[in-house]
N, C-alpha and C positions, 0 to 999 in steps of 0.2 A: 137843379138836380143833374147829376152826372149823366143820366140816361139820355137827356136831350142833347148832350154834346158828343154823343157817339154816332159814328157813321152807320149807314144802313148795314154794311157788311159786319161791322163790329157788333151791332145788335143781333144780327143773324148768328154770328159765332157764339155769343153768349146764350142765346136761346137753344142752339144746338147742344152746347155743353151742358146746359141745365137739363135738357131732356135726357141726355145720357146719364147724368148724375142721378136724376130721379128714377130712371129705369133700372139702374144697377145698384140702387141703395147706397149711393155715395162714392162709388168707385168709377172714375172716368178712365176708361181704357183707350180713349181716343188720343192719338198723337197727331202731329202736324200733317203727316201724309194722309191719314184717314180723314182728317178735316178737309183737306184739299179735295179728296175724292167725293166726300159727302156733299160739300157745298158747290162743287163744280165751278170753282173760281181759279183765277191765276194764282200760282204759288207765291209769287212776290207780293201780291196784294194782301193775301192772307198773312204772310210773314210780317208785313208792316203793321197790319191791324193787331196781330198777336203781341207784337212788341209794344204798341200803344196801350193795349189792354193791360199788359204786365206792368208797364210804367205807372198806370193809374191804380195799380193794386187790385185789379179785378180778377186776374188769373195769375197762376204760377206756371212757368214753362220749365219742365224738367229737361235736363240736358244729359247726353251721353258723355263719357270721358273725353271724347273727341270734340265736344262742343255742339253737336247737332241737337236740334229740338227733338226730344224723345217722348215726352208726355205733357199733357195739359191738365190743369186742375183749377177749378173755380175757388176763389177765396170766399170767406163769409160775405164780404161786401159784394163780390161778384155774383154770388147766389141771390143776394137781396136785389141788386140792380136787374139781373136777368129775370127774376120773378115779377118785378114791376113792369118790365117791357114785354113779358110773354103774353 
């Protein structure tokens, strides 16, 4: 199962995004900056974890025209995995 191969930070990110997804009825308004503030973790560690989660197809990272991470969204598989580990 993919959930067992996730780091503690990656599982924490998925749970955080799932809570916001459920709270806002499917709209995740949280971006990279808000996630860093919420989790109180180092920005580079979160960035690395986000890229890993995106590569595994669990999240989609929205980007500004300049290439900065702008928004985060759980994929259907990401919601499934996040629900299993929540």
